[in-house]
KOLVO-657693 format. One record per residue (C-alpha): residue in one letter; x, y, z; residue number from 1. Coordinates in Angstrom, 1 decimal, padded with zeros to 4 digits. Example, Ala and Ser with C-alpha at 12.3 -4.5 7.8 and 13.67 -1.06 7.14 Angstrom:
! KOLVO-657693
<A <012.3 -004.5 007.8> 1>;
<S <013.7 -001.1 007.1> 2>;
END
This chain:
! KOLVO-657693
<X <-060.9 095.3 -004.2> 1>;
<X <-059.7 095.1 -000.6> 2>;
<X <-058.0 098.1 001.0> 3>;
<X <-055.7 098.0 003.9> 4>;
<X <-056.1 100.9 006.3> 5>;
<X <-053.5 099.4 008.6> 6>;
<X <-050.9 096.9 008.1> 7>;
<X <-048.3 095.3 010.3> 8>;
<X <-044.6 094.2 009.8> 9>;
<X <-043.6 093.3 006.3> 10>;
<X <-043.0 089.6 005.4> 11>;
<X <-039.3 090.3 004.9> 12>;
<X <-039.0 091.6 008.7> 13>;
<X <-040.9 088.7 009.8> 14>;
<X <-038.7 086.2 007.8> 15>;
<X <-035.7 087.9 009.3> 16>;
<X <-037.0 087.4 012.9> 17>;
<X <-038.0 083.8 012.4> 18>;
<X <-034.5 082.9 011.0> 19>;
<X <-033.1 084.1 014.3> 20>;
<X <-035.6 082.1 016.2> 21>;
<X <-034.6 079.0 014.3> 22>;
<X <-031.1 079.4 015.1> 23>;
<X <-031.6 079.9 018.9> 24>;
<X <-033.9 076.8 019.2> 25>;
<X <-031.5 074.6 017.1> 26>;
<X <-028.7 075.3 019.6> 27>;
<X <-030.9 074.8 022.6> 28>;
<X <-032.2 071.3 021.3> 29>;
<X <-028.6 070.5 020.5> 30>;
<X <-027.2 071.3 023.9> 31>;
<X <-029.8 069.5 025.8> 32>;
<X <-029.6 066.4 023.6> 33>;
<X <-025.8 066.4 024.2> 34>;
<X <-025.8 067.5 027.9> 35>;
<X <-029.2 066.4 029.4> 36>;
<X <-030.1 067.7 032.8> 37>;
<X <-026.8 069.9 033.1> 38>;
<X <-028.1 071.7 030.0> 39>;
<X <-031.6 071.9 031.3> 40>;
<X <-030.7 073.5 034.4> 41>;
<X <-028.4 076.0 032.8> 42>;
<X <-031.3 077.1 030.3> 43>;
<X <-033.7 077.4 033.2> 44>;
<X <-031.4 079.5 035.3> 45>;
<X <-030.8 081.6 032.2> 46>;
<X <-034.4 082.3 031.0> 47>;
<X <-036.5 081.7 034.2> 48>;
<X <-034.0 082.1 037.0> 49>;
<X <-035.4 078.8 038.2> 50>;
<X <-033.0 076.1 039.7> 51>;
<X <-034.9 073.9 042.2> 52>;
<X <-033.5 070.8 043.6> 53>;
<X <-035.9 069.0 041.5> 54>;
<X <-037.9 070.3 038.6> 55>;
<X <-040.4 067.4 039.2> 56>;
<X <-042.9 068.4 041.5> 57>;
<X <-043.6 065.9 044.4> 58>;
<X <-047.0 065.0 045.9> 59>;
<X <-046.2 067.3 048.7> 60>;
<X <-045.5 070.1 046.3> 61>;
<X <-048.6 069.5 044.5> 62>;
<X <-050.5 069.3 047.7> 63>;
<X <-049.2 072.6 048.9> 64>;
<X <-050.6 074.2 045.6> 65>;
<X <-054.1 072.9 046.3> 66>;
<X <-054.0 074.6 049.6> 67>;
<X <-052.8 077.9 048.1> 68>;
<X <-055.9 078.2 046.0> 69>;
<X <-059.4 079.4 047.1> 70>;
<X <-062.2 077.0 046.8> 71>;
<X <-064.0 079.2 044.2> 72>;
<X <-060.8 079.0 041.9> 73>;
<X <-060.7 075.2 042.4> 74>;
<X <-064.5 075.0 041.5> 75>;
<X <-064.1 077.2 038.4> 76>;
<X <-061.2 074.9 037.3> 77>;
<X <-063.5 071.7 037.7> 78>;
<X <-066.3 073.4 036.0> 79>;
<X <-063.9 074.1 032.9> 80>;
<X <-062.5 070.5 032.9> 81>;
<X <-066.0 069.2 033.1> 82>;
<X <-067.0 071.2 029.8> 83>;
<X <-063.8 070.2 028.0> 84>;
<X <-064.0 066.5 029.0> 85>;
<X <-067.5 066.3 028.0> 86>;
<X <-066.9 067.6 024.4> 87>;
<X <-063.8 065.4 024.1> 88>;
<X <-065.8 062.3 025.1> 89>;
<X <-068.5 063.2 022.4> 90>;
<X <-065.7 063.5 019.8> 91>;
<X <-064.2 060.3 021.0> 92>;
<X <-067.4 058.4 020.7> 93>;
<X <-067.6 059.6 017.1> 94>;
<X <-064.5 057.4 016.3> 95>;
<X <-065.2 053.7 016.0> 96>;
<X <-063.1 050.6 015.2> 97>;
<X <-064.2 048.8 011.9> 98>;
<X <-063.8 045.3 010.4> 99>;
<X <-065.5 044.6 007.1> 100>;
<X <-065.3 041.6 004.5> 101>;
<X <-064.4 043.5 001.3> 102>;
<X <-064.3 040.5 -000.9> 103>;
<X <-065.1 036.7 000.0> 104>;
<X <-062.5 035.9 002.6> 105>;
<X <-060.9 039.3 002.7> 106>;
<X <-061.2 040.9 006.3> 107>;
<X <-060.0 044.5 006.6> 108>;
<X <-060.1 046.6 009.5> 109>;
<X <-058.8 049.5 011.6> 110>;
<X <-058.4 049.9 015.4> 111>;
<X <-058.0 053.2 017.2> 112>;
<X <-055.2 053.1 019.5> 113>;
<X <-054.3 055.9 021.9> 114>;
<X <-050.8 057.0 021.9> 115>;
<X <-048.7 055.6 024.8> 116>;
<X <-047.2 058.7 026.2> 117>;
<X <-047.7 062.4 025.7> 118>;
<X <-045.8 065.6 027.0> 119>;
<X <-048.0 068.6 027.5> 120>;
<X <-046.7 072.0 027.4> 121>;
<X <-048.5 074.7 029.3> 122>;
<X <-047.3 078.2 028.8> 123>;
<X <-047.1 080.4 032.0> 124>;
<X <-044.4 082.8 032.0> 125>;
<X <-046.3 085.9 031.2> 126>;
<X <-049.6 084.8 032.3> 127>;
<X <-050.4 081.6 034.1> 128>;
<X <-052.3 079.7 031.3> 129>;
<X <-054.4 077.3 033.5> 130>;
<X <-056.8 076.7 030.5> 131>;
<X <-054.1 075.0 028.5> 132>;
<X <-053.5 072.3 031.3> 133>;
<X <-057.3 071.3 030.7> 134>;
<X <-057.1 071.4 026.7> 135>;
<X <-054.0 069.0 026.7> 136>;
<X <-054.0 066.8 029.7> 137>;
<X <-058.0 066.2 030.0> 138>;
<X <-058.1 065.6 026.4> 139>;
<X <-055.3 063.1 026.5> 140>;
<X <-056.8 061.4 029.6> 141>;
<X <-060.0 060.9 027.6> 142>;
<X <-058.2 059.5 024.5> 143>;
<X <-056.8 056.9 026.9> 144>;
<X <-053.1 057.7 026.8> 145>;
<X <-051.2 055.8 029.4> 146>;
<X <-048.6 058.2 030.6> 147>;
<X <-049.3 062.0 030.6> 148>;
<X <-046.3 064.4 031.7> 149>;
<X <-046.8 068.0 032.0> 150>;
<X <-044.6 071.1 032.2> 151>;
<X <-045.2 074.8 032.8> 152>;
<X <-042.4 077.5 033.6> 153>;
<X <-042.4 079.2 037.0> 154>;
<X <-044.6 082.1 037.6> 155>;
<X <-043.1 085.0 039.5> 156>;
<X <-040.4 082.7 041.1> 157>;
<X <-042.4 079.6 042.0> 158>;
<X <-044.7 076.8 040.3> 159>;
<X <-048.0 078.4 039.4> 160>;
<X <-050.3 076.9 042.0> 161>;
<X <-053.4 077.1 039.6> 162>;
<X <-051.5 075.6 036.6> 163>;
<X <-050.2 072.7 038.9> 164>;
<X <-053.6 072.1 040.4> 165>;
<X <-055.2 072.2 036.9> 166>;
<X <-052.6 069.7 035.8> 167>;
<X <-053.3 067.3 038.7> 168>;
<X <-057.0 067.5 038.5> 169>;
<X <-056.8 066.8 034.8> 170>;
<X <-055.1 063.8 035.4> 171>;
<X <-051.2 064.2 034.7> 172>;
<X <-049.0 061.5 036.0> 173>;
<X <-045.7 063.7 036.3> 174>;
<X <-045.9 067.5 036.8> 175>;
<X <-042.6 069.4 036.0> 176>;
<X <-042.0 073.3 036.7> 177>;
<X <-039.8 073.9 033.5> 178>;
<X <-040.6 076.5 030.7> 179>;
<X <-040.1 077.2 027.1> 180>;
<X <-037.8 075.2 024.6> 181>;
<X <-035.9 073.6 027.4> 182>;
<X <-039.2 071.9 028.6> 183>;
<X <-040.2 071.1 025.3> 184>;
<X <-036.9 069.5 024.5> 185>;
<X <-036.7 067.4 027.8> 186>;
<X <-040.0 065.8 027.3> 187>;
<X <-039.3 065.1 023.6> 188>;
<X <-035.7 064.0 024.1> 189>;
<X <-035.3 062.9 027.5> 190>;
<X <-032.6 063.6 030.0> 191>;
<X <-031.1 061.6 032.8> 192>;
<X <-034.1 062.4 035.1> 193>;
<X <-036.9 062.7 032.5> 194>;
<X <-038.1 059.8 030.2> 195>;
<X <-039.0 060.9 026.9> 196>;
<X <-042.7 060.9 025.4> 197>;
<X <-043.8 059.8 022.2> 198>;
<X <-045.6 063.0 021.3> 199>;
<X <-045.6 066.8 022.4> 200>;
<X <-048.6 069.0 022.5> 201>;
<X <-049.6 072.4 023.7> 202>;
<X <-049.5 076.1 022.6> 203>;
<X <-046.6 078.4 023.3> 204>;
<X <-044.5 081.5 021.9> 205>;
<X <-042.6 081.4 018.7> 206>;
<X <-039.8 079.5 020.3> 207>;
<X <-041.9 076.7 021.5> 208>;
<X <-043.6 076.6 018.2> 209>;
<X <-040.3 076.3 016.5> 210>;
<X <-039.0 073.8 018.9> 211>;
<X <-041.9 071.5 018.1> 212>;
<X <-041.3 071.9 014.3> 213>;
<X <-037.7 071.0 014.7> 214>;
<X <-038.5 068.0 016.8> 215>;
<X <-041.3 066.7 014.6> 216>;
<X <-040.3 063.3 013.3> 217>;
<X <-038.3 062.4 016.3> 218>;
<X <-041.7 062.7 018.2> 219>;
<X <-045.2 063.5 017.1> 220>;
<X <-046.6 067.0 017.6> 221>;
<X <-050.2 068.1 017.7> 222>;
<X <-049.7 071.2 015.4> 223>;
<X <-047.6 074.3 015.1> 224>;
<X <-049.5 076.4 017.7> 225>;
<X <-047.5 079.5 018.0> 226>;
<X <-048.4 083.1 019.0> 227>;
<X <-052.1 083.5 019.1> 228>;
<X <-053.9 085.0 016.0> 229>;
<X <-057.4 086.4 015.8> 230>;
<X <-059.3 087.6 013.0> 231>;
<X <-062.6 089.5 013.6> 232>;
<X <-064.9 089.7 010.6> 233>;
<X <-067.6 092.3 011.1> 234>;
<X <-070.0 094.4 009.5> 235>;
<X <-072.4 097.4 010.2> 236>;
<X <-074.5 095.2 012.5> 237>;
<X <-072.0 095.7 015.3> 238>;
<X <-069.8 098.7 016.6> 239>;
<X <-066.2 099.8 017.0> 240>;
<X <-066.2 099.1 020.8> 241>;
<X <-066.9 095.5 020.4> 242>;
<X <-064.7 095.0 017.5> 243>;
<X <-061.9 096.6 019.5> 244>;
<X <-062.3 094.7 022.6> 245>;
<X <-062.2 091.4 020.7> 246>;
<X <-059.1 092.3 018.8> 247>;
<X <-057.2 093.5 022.2> 248>;
<X <-058.5 090.5 024.2> 249>;
<X <-056.2 088.3 021.8> 250>;
<X <-053.4 090.9 021.1> 251>;
<X <-052.6 090.7 024.8> 252>;
<X <-051.4 087.1 024.6> 253>;
<X <-048.0 088.6 023.4> 254>;
<X <-046.2 091.3 021.4> 255>;
<X <-046.0 089.1 018.1> 256>;
<X <-049.8 088.1 018.3> 257>;
<X <-051.7 089.4 015.0> 258>;
<X <-055.1 090.9 015.4> 259>;
<X <-056.8 091.6 012.1> 260>;
<X <-060.3 093.4 011.3> 261>;
<X <-061.9 092.5 008.2> 262>;
<X <-065.0 094.2 007.3> 263>;
<X <-067.2 095.7 004.5> 264>;
<X <-067.7 098.9 006.3> 265>;
<X <-065.3 101.4 006.3> 266>;
<X <-067.1 103.5 009.0> 267>;
<X <-066.7 100.4 011.2> 268>;
<X <-063.2 100.1 010.3> 269>;
<X <-062.2 103.7 011.2> 270>;
<X <-064.4 103.5 014.2> 271>;
<X <-062.7 100.5 015.5> 272>;
<X <-059.2 102.0 015.2> 273>;
<X <-060.1 104.9 017.2> 274>;
<X <-061.5 102.9 019.9> 275>;
<X <-058.4 100.7 019.9> 276>;
<X <-056.5 103.9 020.7> 277>;
<X <-059.1 104.5 023.4> 278>;
<X <-059.0 101.0 025.1> 279>;
<X <-055.3 100.9 025.1> 280>;
<X <-055.4 103.9 027.3> 281>;
<X <-057.2 102.1 030.0> 282>;
<X <-056.2 098.2 029.5> 283>;
<X <-054.1 096.9 032.1> 284>;
<X <-052.2 094.8 029.6> 285>;
<X <-052.0 097.7 027.2> 286>;
<X <-048.3 097.5 026.9> 287>;
<X <-048.3 094.0 025.4> 288>;
<X <-051.6 094.4 023.6> 289>;
<X <-050.4 097.7 022.1> 290>;
<X <-047.0 096.2 020.8> 291>;
<X <-049.0 093.5 019.0> 292>;
<X <-051.4 095.9 017.4> 293>;
<X <-048.8 098.3 016.2> 294>;
<X <-046.6 095.5 014.8> 295>;
<X <-048.9 093.0 013.7> 296>;
<X <-052.4 094.7 013.7> 297>;
<X <-054.4 095.1 010.3> 298>;
<X <-057.6 096.5 009.1> 299>;
<X <-058.8 095.4 005.9> 300>;
<X <-062.0 096.9 004.1> 301>;
<X <-063.5 094.7 001.5> 302>;
<X <-066.3 095.7 -001.1> 303>;
<X <-068.4 092.4 -000.8> 304>;
<X <-069.3 089.6 001.6> 305>;
<X <-067.9 087.1 -000.9> 306>;
<X <-064.6 089.1 -000.9> 307>;
<X <-064.4 088.8 002.8> 308>;
<X <-064.6 085.0 002.6> 309>;
<X <-062.0 084.9 000.2> 310>;
<X <-059.5 087.1 002.1> 311>;
<X <-060.6 085.2 005.3> 312>;
<X <-059.6 081.9 003.8> 313>;
<X <-056.2 083.4 002.6> 314>;
<X <-055.3 084.6 006.1> 315>;
<X <-056.3 081.2 007.5> 316>;
<X <-056.4 082.5 011.2> 317>;
<X <-056.3 080.5 014.3> 318>;
<X <-059.4 082.2 015.6> 319>;
<X <-062.2 083.6 013.6> 320>;
<X <-065.0 085.8 015.2> 321>;
<X <-067.7 086.6 013.0> 322>;
<X <-070.1 089.4 013.9> 323>;
<X <-072.2 090.0 011.0> 324>;
<X <-075.9 090.0 009.9> 325>;
<X <-075.5 086.3 008.9> 326>;
<X <-072.7 084.8 010.7> 327>;
<X <-073.7 081.4 009.4> 328>;
<X <-072.9 082.4 005.9> 329>;
<X <-069.3 082.3 006.9> 330>;
<X <-069.7 078.8 008.6> 331>;
<X <-071.1 077.8 005.3> 332>;
<X <-068.5 079.2 003.0> 333>;
<X <-065.2 079.4 004.8> 334>;
<X <-062.7 076.3 004.7> 335>;
<X <-059.5 077.6 006.5> 336>;
<X <-059.8 078.6 010.2> 337>;
<X <-058.7 077.1 013.4> 338>;
<X <-062.0 077.8 015.1> 339>;
<X <-064.9 079.8 014.4> 340>;
<X <-067.0 082.0 016.9> 341>;
<X <-070.6 083.0 015.4> 342>;
<X <-072.4 085.9 016.4> 343>;
<X <-071.6 088.8 018.9> 344>;
<X <-072.9 086.8 021.7> 345>;
<X <-069.9 084.5 021.9> 346>;
<X <-066.1 085.2 021.7> 347>;
<X <-062.7 083.8 021.6> 348>;
<X <-062.1 084.0 025.3> 349>;
<X <-065.0 081.8 025.8> 350>;
<X <-063.3 079.1 023.7> 351>;
<X <-059.9 080.0 025.3> 352>;
<X <-061.0 079.2 028.7> 353>;
<X <-064.2 077.3 029.5> 354>;
<X <-066.8 076.5 026.8> 355>;
<X <-065.6 073.1 026.0> 356>;
<X <-063.8 073.3 022.5> 357>;
<X <-060.2 073.0 022.4> 358>;
<X <-058.0 076.2 022.2> 359>;
<X <-054.9 074.7 020.9> 360>;
<X <-055.4 075.7 017.4> 361>;
<X <-053.3 076.0 014.1> 362>;
<X <-051.3 079.3 013.5> 363>;
<X <-049.3 080.5 010.6> 364>;
<X <-051.8 079.5 008.0> 365>;
<X <-051.7 075.7 009.1> 366>;
<X <-055.5 075.9 009.1> 367>;
<X <-055.1 075.3 005.4> 368>;
<X <-054.4 071.6 006.2> 369>;
<X <-055.3 070.8 009.9> 370>;
<X <-057.7 071.6 012.6> 371>;
<X <-057.0 072.0 016.1> 372>;
<X <-056.2 069.7 019.0> 373>;
<X <-058.9 067.1 019.7> 374>;
<X <-059.1 063.7 021.2> 375>;
<X <-058.4 062.4 017.8> 376>;
<X <-054.9 063.8 017.7> 377>;
<X <-053.8 061.4 020.5> 378>;
<X <-055.2 058.3 018.7> 379>;
<X <-053.6 056.4 016.0> 380>;
<X <-055.8 054.6 013.4> 381>;
<X <-054.1 051.5 012.6> 382>;
<X <-055.2 049.1 010.0> 383>;
<X <-054.9 045.1 009.8> 384>;
<X <-056.0 042.5 007.4> 385>;
<X <-056.5 038.8 007.4> 386>;
<X <-057.7 036.5 004.6> 387>;
<X <-058.5 032.9 003.8> 388>;
<X <-056.3 030.6 001.4> 389>;
<X <-058.8 031.0 -001.3> 390>;
<X <-058.9 034.7 -001.0> 391>;
<X <-055.1 034.7 -001.0> 392>;
<X <-054.9 032.7 -004.1> 393>;
<X <-057.0 035.3 -005.9> 394>;
<X <-055.4 038.4 -004.5> 395>;
<X <-052.0 036.9 -005.0> 396>;
<X <-052.5 036.5 -008.8> 397>;
<X <-053.4 040.1 -009.1> 398>;
<X <-050.6 041.1 -006.7> 399>;
<X <-048.0 039.2 -008.6> 400>;
<X <-048.9 040.8 -012.1> 401>;
<X <-048.7 044.3 -010.5> 402>;
<X <-045.5 043.9 -008.7> 403>;
<X <-044.1 042.5 -012.2> 404>;
<X <-045.5 045.8 -013.7> 405>;
<X <-043.3 047.9 -011.3> 406>;
<X <-040.2 045.5 -011.5> 407>;
<X <-040.6 044.5 -007.8> 408>;
<X <-039.4 040.8 -008.1> 409>;
<X <-039.1 040.2 -004.3> 410>;
<X <-042.8 041.8 -003.9> 411>;
<X <-043.8 039.2 -006.7> 412>;
<X <-042.3 036.2 -005.0> 413>;
<X <-044.1 037.1 -001.9> 414>;
<X <-047.4 036.8 -004.0> 415>;
<X <-046.3 033.7 -006.1> 416>;
<X <-045.2 031.6 -003.3> 417>;
<X <-048.7 031.6 -001.9> 418>;
<X <-050.3 031.1 -005.4> 419>;
<X <-048.3 028.1 -005.5> 420>;
<X <-049.0 026.7 -002.1> 421>;
<X <-052.8 027.6 -002.1> 422>;
<X <-053.5 026.7 -005.5> 423>;
<X <-052.1 023.2 -005.8> 424>;
END
């Protein structure tokens, strides 16, 4: 029986906060839909104290950002993008068009078609999330998306040079310095100065995730990638120091980021909680990480490895770091997760920044039904069919009877007219 040595906010408290977020986001979306650029500027001034002559960066603006960065930073960005581009291409190569003759004269197939336009949101108000530019823009480019627009908030009163350079090197066609819900709304709904995109992708805070949820249907989205979640699954093969570092390393994303330790060792659980307190005393981002740990952190002790798998699948965390005697056991048994990080040698930061897998992953239990962002998210698999007259006669007879069974007389006539013509 699992025991909770630490629990975060109650479900009722979380639900109340989410209701407030929903209403705030709905109001912003309605205003931008009605007033366009005027509302966009109002919200940018209000939330980011940012009101430039144009939110879209010019070629000169982008060039200036390149000039601000040291050579090593640019090389590091290029290295990360190479890894992500390489893995995205491998994934794309696994997709193929098909065309088969399923019955004599019946040809069925599908084509993999990229979405025409995509808006990529890159968080950057609290931290300049350079890696999110790689994950969205590079992947969309590999997929073959024709028009890629990208937006990130100002950082310390100006466009983040590192984010802008990453967007540019990744292949963004339009770059905007806009943040939060207003950026997502502008890219999804369009304004007088911004043409809308067909799809919105990228992570963000709870407000950004809620905006994507409310906009879904009017545009496509990748998934609901809200505040970062991490689950560390560990046993006595590792120590509290390592577990604490990996929990706090993700808790620093924001004050609402859940960080959970799941273990079958009560000693490790207690050691980790002590170590978390110690590390919060020296971590530069302790204010944020400490709030997340206090409000959303959990420590769960299980009796068996099987129980750990069961609870891990119930949690369905965005990131799952497995540091046990047999990490592959969890790879074989778990079904609900955004991404797995197997063994103490790897960690979520590698996936977040550079290793090559995508860091835009499902949160809030969405891992029960979807994986993370990958090249296939930007591709529509569209079917087609073509048949001969002889095949139309045969299929038409079946179709006519089945339509009659359902009472669809117009459908039935679509079949019958072909049976009459091709059967004579």
